[in-house]
PDB file as gemmi writes it, atoms N, CA and C in Angstrom:
CRYST1    1.000    1.000    1.000  90.00  90.00  90.00 P 1                      
ATOM      1  N   MET A   1      37.318 -49.745  45.681  1.00  0.00           N  
ATOM      2  CA  MET A   1      38.337 -48.721  45.784  1.00  0.00           C  
ATOM      3  C   MET A   1      37.958 -47.480  44.969  1.00  0.00           C  
ATOM      4  N   LYS A   2      37.387 -47.682  43.763  1.00  0.00           N  
ATOM      5  CA  LYS A   2      36.985 -46.554  42.936  1.00  0.00           C  
ATOM      6  C   LYS A   2      35.881 -45.754  43.630  1.00  0.00           C  
ATOM      7  N   ASN A   3      34.993 -46.437  44.326  1.00  0.00           N  
ATOM      8  CA  ASN A   3      33.915 -45.749  45.039  1.00  0.00           C  
ATOM      9  C   ASN A   3      34.472 -44.866  46.149  1.00  0.00           C  
ATOM     10  N   LEU A   4      35.475 -45.340  46.864  1.00  0.00           N  
ATOM     11  CA  LEU A   4      36.080 -44.580  47.953  1.00  0.00           C  
ATOM     12  C   LEU A   4      36.756 -43.317  47.415  1.00  0.00           C  
ATOM     13  N   VAL A   5      37.495 -43.443  46.319  1.00  0.00           N  
ATOM     14  CA  VAL A   5      38.152 -42.290  45.701  1.00  0.00           C  
ATOM     15  C   VAL A   5      37.098 -41.301  45.217  1.00  0.00           C  
ATOM     16  N   GLY A   6      36.030 -41.777  44.629  1.00  0.00           N  
ATOM     17  CA  GLY A   6      34.954 -40.910  44.153  1.00  0.00           C  
ATOM     18  C   GLY A   6      34.287 -40.157  45.290  1.00  0.00           C  
ATOM     19  N   ILE A   7      34.054 -40.848  46.401  1.00  0.00           N  
ATOM     20  CA  ILE A   7      33.421 -40.208  47.561  1.00  0.00           C  
ATOM     21  C   ILE A   7      34.352 -39.156  48.157  1.00  0.00           C  
ATOM     22  N   LEU A   8      35.633 -39.469  48.301  1.00  0.00           N  
ATOM     23  CA  LEU A   8      36.600 -38.503  48.836  1.00  0.00           C  
ATOM     24  C   LEU A   8      36.722 -37.277  47.931  1.00  0.00           C  
ATOM     25  N   PHE A   9      36.715 -37.499  46.630  1.00  0.00           N  
ATOM     26  CA  PHE A   9      36.778 -36.390  45.679  1.00  0.00           C  
ATOM     27  C   PHE A   9      35.536 -35.509  45.798  1.00  0.00           C  
ATOM     28  N   ALA A  10      34.367 -36.118  45.921  1.00  0.00           N  
ATOM     29  CA  ALA A  10      33.112 -35.366  46.056  1.00  0.00           C  
ATOM     30  C   ALA A  10      33.123 -34.546  47.352  1.00  0.00           C  
ATOM     31  N   VAL A  11      33.617 -35.124  48.446  1.00  0.00           N  
ATOM     32  CA  VAL A  11      33.702 -34.400  49.716  1.00  0.00           C  
ATOM     33  C   VAL A  11      34.652 -33.213  49.574  1.00  0.00           C  
ATOM     34  N   LEU A  12      35.768 -33.419  48.915  1.00  0.00           N  
ATOM     35  CA  LEU A  12      36.731 -32.343  48.701  1.00  0.00           C  
ATOM     36  C   LEU A  12      36.107 -31.204  47.887  1.00  0.00           C  
ATOM     37  N   VAL A  13      35.410 -31.538  46.818  1.00  0.00           N  
ATOM     38  CA  VAL A  13      34.772 -30.525  45.976  1.00  0.00           C  
ATOM     39  C   VAL A  13      33.725 -29.753  46.774  1.00  0.00           C  
ATOM     40  N   ILE A  14      32.934 -30.439  47.562  1.00  0.00           N  
ATOM     41  CA  ILE A  14      31.910 -29.783  48.377  1.00  0.00           C  
ATOM     42  C   ILE A  14      32.555 -28.854  49.404  1.00  0.00           C  
ATOM     43  N   TYR A  15      33.648 -29.311  50.034  1.00  0.00           N  
ATOM     44  CA  TYR A  15      34.353 -28.474  51.007  1.00  0.00           C  
ATOM     45  C   TYR A  15      34.925 -27.218  50.342  1.00  0.00           C  
ATOM     46  N   VAL A  16      35.525 -27.367  49.180  1.00  0.00           N  
ATOM     47  CA  VAL A  16      36.111 -26.221  48.475  1.00  0.00           C  
ATOM     48  C   VAL A  16      35.021 -25.211  48.115  1.00  0.00           C  
ATOM     49  N   ILE A  17      33.893 -25.683  47.634  1.00  0.00           N  
ATOM     50  CA  ILE A  17      32.784 -24.785  47.298  1.00  0.00           C  
ATOM     51  C   ILE A  17      32.270 -24.078  48.552  1.00  0.00           C  
ATOM     52  N   TYR A  18      32.107 -24.810  49.653  1.00  0.00           N  
ATOM     53  CA  TYR A  18      31.650 -24.228  50.906  1.00  0.00           C  
ATOM     54  C   TYR A  18      32.636 -23.159  51.397  1.00  0.00           C  
ATOM     55  N   PHE A  19      33.927 -23.469  51.365  1.00  0.00           N  
ATOM     56  CA  PHE A  19      34.947 -22.519  51.809  1.00  0.00           C  
ATOM     57  C   PHE A  19      34.937 -21.263  50.953  1.00  0.00           C  
ATOM     58  N   ASP A  20      34.815 -21.422  49.644  1.00  0.00           N  
ATOM     59  CA  ASP A  20      34.812 -20.291  48.732  1.00  0.00           C  
ATOM     60  C   ASP A  20      33.607 -19.390  48.971  1.00  0.00           C  
ATOM     61  N   LEU A  21      32.454 -19.975  49.243  1.00  0.00           N  
ATOM     62  CA  LEU A  21      31.241 -19.177  49.447  1.00  0.00           C  
ATOM     63  C   LEU A  21      31.189 -18.511  50.821  1.00  0.00           C  
ATOM     64  N   THR A  22      31.750 -19.126  51.836  1.00  0.00           N  
ATOM     65  CA  THR A  22      31.673 -18.556  53.184  1.00  0.00           C  
ATOM     66  C   THR A  22      32.842 -17.633  53.493  1.00  0.00           C  
ATOM     67  N   VAL A  23      34.053 -18.104  53.322  1.00  0.00           N  
ATOM     68  CA  VAL A  23      35.243 -17.311  53.645  1.00  0.00           C  
ATOM     69  C   VAL A  23      35.704 -16.520  52.431  1.00  0.00           C  
ATOM     70  N   GLY A  24      35.724 -17.146  51.296  1.00  0.00           N  
ATOM     71  CA  GLY A  24      36.162 -16.495  50.070  1.00  0.00           C  
ATOM     72  C   GLY A  24      37.652 -16.627  49.861  1.00  0.00           C  
ATOM     73  N   THR A  25      38.076 -16.379  48.640  1.00  0.00           N  
ATOM     74  CA  THR A  25      39.493 -16.473  48.320  1.00  0.00           C  
ATOM     75  C   THR A  25      40.072 -15.122  47.917  1.00  0.00           C  
ATOM     76  N   LEU A  26      39.225 -14.102  47.756  1.00  0.00           N  
ATOM     77  CA  LEU A  26      39.701 -12.767  47.425  1.00  0.00           C  
ATOM     78  C   LEU A  26      39.817 -11.943  48.697  1.00  0.00           C  
ATOM     79  N   PRO A  27      40.742 -11.003  48.735  1.00  0.00           N  
ATOM     80  CA  PRO A  27      40.859 -10.161  49.930  1.00  0.00           C  
ATOM     81  C   PRO A  27      39.596  -9.319  50.114  1.00  0.00           C  
ATOM     82  N   SER A  28      39.196  -9.119  51.347  1.00  0.00           N  
ATOM     83  CA  SER A  28      37.972  -8.382  51.618  1.00  0.00           C  
ATOM     84  C   SER A  28      38.129  -6.890  51.378  1.00  0.00           C  
ATOM     85  N   SER A  29      39.363  -6.389  51.356  1.00  0.00           N  
ATOM     86  CA  SER A  29      39.584  -4.965  51.131  1.00  0.00           C  
ATOM     87  C   SER A  29      39.935  -4.679  49.681  1.00  0.00           C  
ATOM     88  N   ALA A  30      39.322  -5.415  48.773  1.00  0.00           N  
ATOM     89  CA  ALA A  30      39.596  -5.202  47.360  1.00  0.00           C  
ATOM     90  C   ALA A  30      39.099  -3.826  46.944  1.00  0.00           C  
ATOM     91  N   VAL A  31      39.966  -3.064  46.295  1.00  0.00           N  
ATOM     92  CA  VAL A  31      39.635  -1.719  45.856  1.00  0.00           C  
ATOM     93  C   VAL A  31      39.366  -1.767  44.365  1.00  0.00           C  
ATOM     94  N   THR A  32      38.304  -1.089  43.953  1.00  0.00           N  
ATOM     95  CA  THR A  32      38.011  -1.062  42.525  1.00  0.00           C  
ATOM     96  C   THR A  32      39.066  -0.241  41.810  1.00  0.00           C  
ATOM     97  N   GLN A  33      39.199  -0.455  40.534  1.00  0.00           N  
ATOM     98  CA  GLN A  33      40.216   0.249  39.763  1.00  0.00           C  
ATOM     99  C   GLN A  33      39.939   1.751  39.754  1.00  0.00           C  
ATOM    100  N   GLU A  34      38.666   2.133  39.730  1.00  0.00           N  
ATOM    101  CA  GLU A  34      38.309   3.539  39.734  1.00  0.00           C  
ATOM    102  C   GLU A  34      38.751   4.218  41.027  1.00  0.00           C  
ATOM    103  N   GLU A  35      38.540   3.559  42.168  1.00  0.00           N  
ATOM    104  CA  GLU A  35      38.957   4.116  43.449  1.00  0.00           C  
ATOM    105  C   GLU A  35      40.467   4.225  43.532  1.00  0.00           C  
ATOM    106  N   ALA A  36      41.174   3.253  42.979  1.00  0.00           N  
ATOM    107  CA  ALA A  36      42.635   3.285  42.999  1.00  0.00           C  
ATOM    108  C   ALA A  36      43.158   4.461  42.188  1.00  0.00           C  
ATOM    109  N   VAL A  37      42.538   4.743  41.053  1.00  0.00           N  
ATOM    110  CA  VAL A  37      42.965   5.869  40.219  1.00  0.00           C  
ATOM    111  C   VAL A  37      42.698   7.181  40.946  1.00  0.00           C  
ATOM    112  N   LYS A  38      41.572   7.307  41.626  1.00  0.00           N  
ATOM    113  CA  LYS A  38      41.253   8.532  42.356  1.00  0.00           C  
ATOM    114  C   LYS A  38      42.257   8.797  43.457  1.00  0.00           C  
ATOM    115  N   THR A  39      42.691   7.764  44.145  1.00  0.00           N  
ATOM    116  CA  THR A  39      43.622   7.964  45.250  1.00  0.00           C  
ATOM    117  C   THR A  39      45.026   8.289  44.771  1.00  0.00           C  
ATOM    118  N   THR A  40      45.436   7.809  43.614  1.00  0.00           N  
ATOM    119  CA  THR A  40      46.796   8.086  43.151  1.00  0.00           C  
ATOM    120  C   THR A  40      46.908   9.435  42.454  1.00  0.00           C  
ATOM    121  N   ILE A  41      45.805  10.004  42.000  1.00  0.00           N  
ATOM    122  CA  ILE A  41      45.872  11.255  41.252  1.00  0.00           C  
ATOM    123  C   ILE A  41      45.634  12.476  42.147  1.00  0.00           C  
ATOM    124  N   GLN A  42      45.226  12.285  43.380  1.00  0.00           N  
ATOM    125  CA  GLN A  42      44.975  13.408  44.268  1.00  0.00           C  
ATOM    126  C   GLN A  42      46.242  14.219  44.483  1.00  0.00           C  
ATOM    127  N   LYS A  43      46.101  15.534  44.450  1.00  0.00           N  
ATOM    128  CA  LYS A  43      47.233  16.430  44.640  1.00  0.00           C  
ATOM    129  C   LYS A  43      47.643  16.441  46.105  1.00  0.00           C  
ATOM    130  N   PRO A  44      48.928  16.270  46.394  1.00  0.00           N  
ATOM    131  CA  PRO A  44      49.367  16.291  47.775  1.00  0.00           C  
ATOM    132  C   PRO A  44      49.218  17.697  48.379  1.00  0.00           C  
ATOM    133  N   THR A  45      49.127  17.758  49.699  1.00  0.00           N  
ATOM    134  CA  THR A  45      48.922  19.033  50.377  1.00  0.00           C  
ATOM    135  C   THR A  45      50.212  19.525  51.026  1.00  0.00           C  
ATOM    136  N   VAL A  46      51.327  19.406  50.346  1.00  0.00           N  
ATOM    137  CA  VAL A  46      52.611  19.892  50.844  1.00  0.00           C  
ATOM    138  C   VAL A  46      53.154  20.924  49.862  1.00  0.00           C  
ATOM    139  N   ASP A  47      54.141  21.698  50.323  1.00  0.00           N  
ATOM    140  CA  ASP A  47      54.701  22.759  49.484  1.00  0.00           C  
ATOM    141  C   ASP A  47      55.929  22.311  48.700  1.00  0.00           C  
ATOM    142  N   LEU A  48      56.151  21.041  48.610  1.00  0.00           N  
ATOM    143  CA  LEU A  48      57.287  20.502  47.882  1.00  0.00           C  
ATOM    144  C   LEU A  48      56.960  20.508  46.392  1.00  0.00           C  
ATOM    145  N   PRO A  49      57.791  21.153  45.556  1.00  0.00           N  
ATOM    146  CA  PRO A  49      57.513  21.139  44.118  1.00  0.00           C  
ATOM    147  C   PRO A  49      57.502  19.703  43.596  1.00  0.00           C  
ATOM    148  N   SER A  50      56.533  19.412  42.732  1.00  0.00           N  
ATOM    149  CA  SER A  50      56.429  18.043  42.235  1.00  0.00           C  
ATOM    150  C   SER A  50      55.895  18.031  40.812  1.00  0.00           C  
ATOM    151  N   PHE A  51      56.076  16.895  40.175  1.00  0.00           N  
ATOM    152  CA  PHE A  51      55.468  16.644  38.878  1.00  0.00           C  
ATOM    153  C   PHE A  51      54.807  15.288  38.936  1.00  0.00           C  
ATOM    154  N   GLN A  52      53.859  15.097  38.038  1.00  0.00           N  
ATOM    155  CA  GLN A  52      53.091  13.851  38.010  1.00  0.00           C  
ATOM    156  C   GLN A  52      53.571  13.023  36.819  1.00  0.00           C  
ATOM    157  N   ALA A  53      53.743  11.720  37.037  1.00  0.00           N  
ATOM    158  CA  ALA A  53      54.184  10.839  35.956  1.00  0.00           C  
ATOM    159  C   ALA A  53      53.567   9.465  36.130  1.00  0.00           C  
ATOM    160  N   THR A  54      53.326   8.819  34.999  1.00  0.00           N  
ATOM    161  CA  THR A  54      52.823   7.454  34.988  1.00  0.00           C  
ATOM    162  C   THR A  54      54.004   6.512  34.807  1.00  0.00           C  
ATOM    163  N   VAL A  55      54.060   5.488  35.622  1.00  0.00           N  
ATOM    164  CA  VAL A  55      55.190   4.552  35.624  1.00  0.00           C  
ATOM    165  C   VAL A  55      55.098   3.619  34.424  1.00  0.00           C  
ATOM    166  N   LYS A  56      56.216   3.493  33.714  1.00  0.00           N  
ATOM    167  CA  LYS A  56      56.322   2.582  32.572  1.00  0.00           C  
ATOM    168  C   LYS A  56      57.186   1.391  32.974  1.00  0.00           C  
ATOM    169  N   PRO A  57      57.114   0.295  32.230  1.00  0.00           N  
ATOM    170  CA  PRO A  57      57.926  -0.885  32.578  1.00  0.00           C  
ATOM    171  C   PRO A  57      59.418  -0.552  32.658  1.00  0.00           C  
ATOM    172  N   GLY A  58      60.058  -1.039  33.700  1.00  0.00           N  
ATOM    173  CA  GLY A  58      61.493  -0.860  33.870  1.00  0.00           C  
ATOM    174  C   GLY A  58      61.889   0.415  34.593  1.00  0.00           C  
ATOM    175  N   GLN A  59      60.932   1.287  34.888  1.00  0.00           N  
ATOM    176  CA  GLN A  59      61.261   2.537  35.545  1.00  0.00           C  
ATOM    177  C   GLN A  59      61.255   2.389  37.064  1.00  0.00           C  
ATOM    178  N   THR A  60      62.096   3.188  37.701  1.00  0.00           N  
ATOM    179  CA  THR A  60      62.124   3.278  39.159  1.00  0.00           C  
ATOM    180  C   THR A  60      61.914   4.740  39.528  1.00  0.00           C  
ATOM    181  N   VAL A  61      61.748   5.011  40.803  1.00  0.00           N  
ATOM    182  CA  VAL A  61      61.578   6.394  41.245  1.00  0.00           C  
ATOM    183  C   VAL A  61      62.810   7.208  40.857  1.00  0.00           C  
ATOM    184  N   ILE A  62      63.983   6.642  41.052  1.00  0.00           N  
ATOM    185  CA  ILE A  62      65.222   7.351  40.718  1.00  0.00           C  
ATOM    186  C   ILE A  62      65.298   7.647  39.222  1.00  0.00           C  
ATOM    187  N   SER A  63      65.007   6.653  38.393  1.00  0.00           N  
ATOM    188  CA  SER A  63      65.124   6.862  36.945  1.00  0.00           C  
ATOM    189  C   SER A  63      64.103   7.876  36.431  1.00  0.00           C  
ATOM    190  N   ILE A  64      62.915   7.902  37.015  1.00  0.00           N  
ATOM    191  CA  ILE A  64      61.899   8.863  36.586  1.00  0.00           C  
ATOM    192  C   ILE A  64      62.331  10.283  36.939  1.00  0.00           C  
ATOM    193  N   VAL A  65      62.830  10.484  38.158  1.00  0.00           N  
ATOM    194  CA  VAL A  65      63.259  11.821  38.574  1.00  0.00           C  
ATOM    195  C   VAL A  65      64.477  12.262  37.773  1.00  0.00           C  
ATOM    196  N   GLU A  66      65.444  11.381  37.567  1.00  0.00           N  
ATOM    197  CA  GLU A  66      66.626  11.738  36.778  1.00  0.00           C  
ATOM    198  C   GLU A  66      66.260  12.059  35.336  1.00  0.00           C  
ATOM    199  N   HIS A  67      65.314  11.334  34.772  1.00  0.00           N  
ATOM    200  CA  HIS A  67      64.876  11.607  33.398  1.00  0.00           C  
ATOM    201  C   HIS A  67      64.230  12.989  33.312  1.00  0.00           C  
ATOM    202  N   GLU A  68      63.431  13.340  34.293  1.00  0.00           N  
ATOM    203  CA  GLU A  68      62.776  14.649  34.308  1.00  0.00           C  
ATOM    204  C   GLU A  68      63.806  15.774  34.457  1.00  0.00           C  
ATOM    205  N   LEU A  69      64.818  15.547  35.314  1.00  0.00           N  
ATOM    206  CA  LEU A  69      65.852  16.558  35.527  1.00  0.00           C  
ATOM    207  C   LEU A  69      66.821  16.662  34.350  1.00  0.00           C  
ATOM    208  N   GLY A  70      67.070  15.539  33.708  1.00  0.00           N  
ATOM    209  CA  GLY A  70      68.058  15.507  32.636  1.00  0.00           C  
ATOM    210  C   GLY A  70      69.473  15.373  33.157  1.00  0.00           C  
ATOM    211  N   LYS A  71      69.620  15.069  34.420  1.00  0.00           N  
ATOM    212  CA  LYS A  71      70.935  14.869  35.037  1.00  0.00           C  
ATOM    213  C   LYS A  71      70.767  13.977  36.257  1.00  0.00           C  
ATOM    214  N   SER A  72      71.875  13.705  36.952  1.00  0.00           N  
ATOM    215  CA  SER A  72      71.792  12.845  38.139  1.00  0.00           C  
ATOM    216  C   SER A  72      71.137  13.593  39.300  1.00  0.00           C  
ATOM    217  N   LEU A  73      70.773  12.855  40.324  1.00  0.00           N  
ATOM    218  CA  LEU A  73      70.070  13.425  41.476  1.00  0.00           C  
ATOM    219  C   LEU A  73      70.931  14.450  42.213  1.00  0.00           C  
ATOM    220  N   PRO A  74      70.372  15.626  42.541  1.00  0.00           N  
ATOM    221  CA  PRO A  74      71.112  16.611  43.332  1.00  0.00           C  
ATOM    222  C   PRO A  74      70.976  16.376  44.837  1.00  0.00           C  
ATOM    223  N   VAL A  75      70.199  15.362  45.234  1.00  0.00           N  
ATOM    224  CA  VAL A  75      69.982  15.042  46.654  1.00  0.00           C  
ATOM    225  C   VAL A  75      70.323  13.573  46.876  1.00  0.00           C  
ATOM    226  N   SER A  76      70.365  13.183  48.135  1.00  0.00           N  
ATOM    227  CA  SER A  76      70.646  11.776  48.434  1.00  0.00           C  
ATOM    228  C   SER A  76      69.420  10.917  48.130  1.00  0.00           C  
ATOM    229  N   ILE A  77      69.645   9.631  47.981  1.00  0.00           N  
ATOM    230  CA  ILE A  77      68.549   8.702  47.714  1.00  0.00           C  
ATOM    231  C   ILE A  77      67.591   8.657  48.900  1.00  0.00           C  
ATOM    232  N   THR A  78      68.119   8.795  50.109  1.00  0.00           N  
ATOM    233  CA  THR A  78      67.273   8.823  51.303  1.00  0.00           C  
ATOM    234  C   THR A  78      66.309  10.008  51.259  1.00  0.00           C  
ATOM    235  N   ASP A  79      66.817  11.186  50.856  1.00  0.00           N  
ATOM    236  CA  ASP A  79      65.948  12.363  50.733  1.00  0.00           C  
ATOM    237  C   ASP A  79      64.887  12.148  49.657  1.00  0.00           C  
ATOM    238  N   LEU A  80      65.276  11.539  48.551  1.00  0.00           N  
ATOM    239  CA  LEU A  80      64.326  11.252  47.478  1.00  0.00           C  
ATOM    240  C   LEU A  80      63.217  10.328  47.973  1.00  0.00           C  
ATOM    241  N   ILE A  81      63.581   9.294  48.689  1.00  0.00           N  
ATOM    242  CA  ILE A  81      62.588   8.346  49.218  1.00  0.00           C  
ATOM    243  C   ILE A  81      61.645   9.046  50.191  1.00  0.00           C  
ATOM    244  N   ASN A  82      62.194   9.860  51.089  1.00  0.00           N  
ATOM    245  CA  ASN A  82      61.360  10.582  52.052  1.00  0.00           C  
ATOM    246  C   ASN A  82      60.414  11.560  51.358  1.00  0.00           C  
ATOM    247  N   ASP A  83      60.920  12.284  50.354  1.00  0.00           N  
ATOM    248  CA  ASP A  83      60.075  13.225  49.613  1.00  0.00           C  
ATOM    249  C   ASP A  83      58.976  12.491  48.844  1.00  0.00           C  
ATOM    250  N   PHE A  84      59.304  11.344  48.259  1.00  0.00           N  
ATOM    251  CA  PHE A  84      58.294  10.561  47.547  1.00  0.00           C  
ATOM    252  C   PHE A  84      57.197  10.123  48.505  1.00  0.00           C  
ATOM    253  N   LYS A  85      57.577   9.680  49.705  1.00  0.00           N  
ATOM    254  CA  LYS A  85      56.587   9.244  50.699  1.00  0.00           C  
ATOM    255  C   LYS A  85      55.718  10.405  51.169  1.00  0.00           C  
ATOM    256  N   ILE A  86      56.289  11.609  51.250  1.00  0.00           N  
ATOM    257  CA  ILE A  86      55.503  12.788  51.626  1.00  0.00           C  
ATOM    258  C   ILE A  86      54.494  13.126  50.538  1.00  0.00           C  
ATOM    259  N   LEU A  87      54.922  13.057  49.291  1.00  0.00           N  
ATOM    260  CA  LEU A  87      54.048  13.394  48.166  1.00  0.00           C  
ATOM    261  C   LEU A  87      52.990  12.327  47.904  1.00  0.00           C  
ATOM    262  N   ASN A  88      53.267  11.088  48.275  1.00  0.00           N  
ATOM    263  CA  ASN A  88      52.351   9.968  48.036  1.00  0.00           C  
ATOM    264  C   ASN A  88      52.128   9.220  49.350  1.00  0.00           C  
ATOM    265  N   PRO A  89      51.292   9.765  50.236  1.00  0.00           N  
ATOM    266  CA  PRO A  89      51.091   9.118  51.536  1.00  0.00           C  
ATOM    267  C   PRO A  89      50.601   7.679  51.386  1.00  0.00           C  
ATOM    268  N   GLY A  90      51.225   6.799  52.134  1.00  0.00           N  
ATOM    269  CA  GLY A  90      50.829   5.395  52.121  1.00  0.00           C  
ATOM    270  C   GLY A  90      51.412   4.590  50.970  1.00  0.00           C  
ATOM    271  N   LYS A  91      52.196   5.216  50.111  1.00  0.00           N  
ATOM    272  CA  LYS A  91      52.806   4.515  48.977  1.00  0.00           C  
ATOM    273  C   LYS A  91      54.289   4.319  49.239  1.00  0.00           C  
ATOM    274  N   SER A  92      54.778   3.155  48.889  1.00  0.00           N  
ATOM    275  CA  SER A  92      56.187   2.847  49.065  1.00  0.00           C  
ATOM    276  C   SER A  92      56.906   2.985  47.717  1.00  0.00           C  
ATOM    277  N   PRO A  93      58.044   3.692  47.673  1.00  0.00           N  
ATOM    278  CA  PRO A  93      58.748   3.848  46.401  1.00  0.00           C  
ATOM    279  C   PRO A  93      59.280   2.527  45.849  1.00  0.00           C  
ATOM    280  N   GLU A  94      59.443   1.535  46.715  1.00  0.00           N  
ATOM    281  CA  GLU A  94      59.913   0.231  46.259  1.00  0.00           C  
ATOM    282  C   GLU A  94      58.806  -0.567  45.589  1.00  0.00           C  
ATOM    283  N   LYS A  95      57.565  -0.160  45.780  1.00  0.00           N  
ATOM    284  CA  LYS A  95      56.429  -0.938  45.277  1.00  0.00           C  
ATOM    285  C   LYS A  95      55.563  -0.147  44.301  1.00  0.00           C  
ATOM    286  N   ILE A  96      56.165   0.761  43.532  1.00  0.00           N  
ATOM    287  CA  ILE A  96      55.368   1.475  42.538  1.00  0.00           C  
ATOM    288  C   ILE A  96      54.926   0.493  41.460  1.00  0.00           C  
ATOM    289  N   GLN A  97      53.749   0.746  40.901  1.00  0.00           N  
ATOM    290  CA  GLN A  97      53.164  -0.189  39.943  1.00  0.00           C  
ATOM    291  C   GLN A  97      53.139   0.405  38.544  1.00  0.00           C  
ATOM    292  N   ILE A  98      53.404  -0.435  37.566  1.00  0.00           N  
ATOM    293  CA  ILE A  98      53.384  -0.027  36.172  1.00  0.00           C  
ATOM    294  C   ILE A  98      51.974   0.439  35.817  1.00  0.00           C  
ATOM    295  N   GLY A  99      51.877   1.584  35.146  1.00  0.00           N  
ATOM    296  CA  GLY A  99      50.591   2.123  34.728  1.00  0.00           C  
ATOM    297  C   GLY A  99      49.941   3.029  35.759  1.00  0.00           C  
ATOM    298  N   SER A 100      50.468   3.065  36.978  1.00  0.00           N  
ATOM    299  CA  SER A 100      49.924   3.938  38.010  1.00  0.00           C  
ATOM    300  C   SER A 100      50.584   5.311  37.930  1.00  0.00           C  
ATOM    301  N   THR A 101      49.857   6.329  38.371  1.00  0.00           N  
ATOM    302  CA  THR A 101      50.357   7.696  38.343  1.00  0.00           C  
ATOM    303  C   THR A 101      50.713   8.121  39.761  1.00  0.00           C  
ATOM    304  N   TYR A 102      51.879   8.725  39.905  1.00  0.00           N  
ATOM    305  CA  TYR A 102      52.366   9.180  41.198  1.00  0.00           C  
ATOM    306  C   TYR A 102      52.908  10.597  41.065  1.00  0.00           C  
ATOM    307  N   HIS A 103      53.103  11.257  42.218  1.00  0.00           N  
ATOM    308  CA  HIS A 103      53.768  12.553  42.266  1.00  0.00           C  
ATOM    309  C   HIS A 103      55.220  12.307  42.639  1.00  0.00           C  
ATOM    310  N   PHE A 104      56.117  12.965  41.914  1.00  0.00           N  
ATOM    311  CA  PHE A 104      57.546  12.828  42.157  1.00  0.00           C  
ATOM    312  C   PHE A 104      58.112  14.201  42.492  1.00  0.00           C  
ATOM    313  N   PRO A 105      59.098  14.279  43.391  1.00  0.00           N  
ATOM    314  CA  PRO A 105      59.683  15.578  43.734  1.00  0.00           C  
ATOM    315  C   PRO A 105      60.420  16.168  42.540  1.00  0.00           C  
ATOM    316  N   ASP A 106      60.211  17.471  42.327  1.00  0.00           N  
ATOM    317  CA  ASP A 106      60.835  18.171  41.201  1.00  0.00           C  
ATOM    318  C   ASP A 106      61.992  19.007  41.748  1.00  0.00           C  
ATOM    319  N   TYR A 107      63.176  18.422  41.762  1.00  0.00           N  
ATOM    320  CA  TYR A 107      64.344  19.102  42.307  1.00  0.00           C  
ATOM    321  C   TYR A 107      64.885  20.182  41.370  1.00  0.00           C  
ATOM    322  N   GLY A 108      64.435  20.224  40.161  1.00  0.00           N  
ATOM    323  CA  GLY A 108      64.841  21.281  39.237  1.00  0.00           C  
ATOM    324  C   GLY A 108      64.288  22.637  39.655  1.00  0.00           C  
ATOM    325  N   LYS A 109      63.166  22.663  40.346  1.00  0.00           N  
ATOM    326  CA  LYS A 109      62.549  23.904  40.796  1.00  0.00           C  
ATOM    327  C   LYS A 109      63.072  24.353  42.145  1.00  0.00           C  
ATOM    328  N   LEU A 110      63.778  23.487  42.858  1.00  0.00           N  
ATOM    329  CA  LEU A 110      64.307  23.841  44.173  1.00  0.00           C  
ATOM    330  C   LEU A 110      65.602  24.609  44.076  1.00  0.00           C  
ATOM    331  N   ARG A 111      66.408  24.306  43.092  1.00  0.00           N  
ATOM    332  CA  ARG A 111      67.759  24.877  43.029  1.00  0.00           C  
ATOM    333  C   ARG A 111      67.918  25.763  41.836  1.00  0.00           C  
TER     334      ARG A 111                                                      
END                                                                             
């Protein structure tokens, strides 16, 4: 019985090694940290006034914009989300990451 368990374990280990080397366990579109920083810092090509900020723990898009303004939002949350998506193509405001830098709409310069 011990021999059977040993053989099955060895087959499992060999299969796992084979799978890891051929298919892999990491996503194939892994982006280096340097490339990620370059893509988040690029200046958007729109005429919407904006400021750049690095996300800290506990912050949301709304809290960052309100902190910059020093008051509550002068626009709807839907407008804020749309403006954030325009300023950061391909980025979702619900999935901002701590330590990443994004462009946020500066509503203080609009009004």
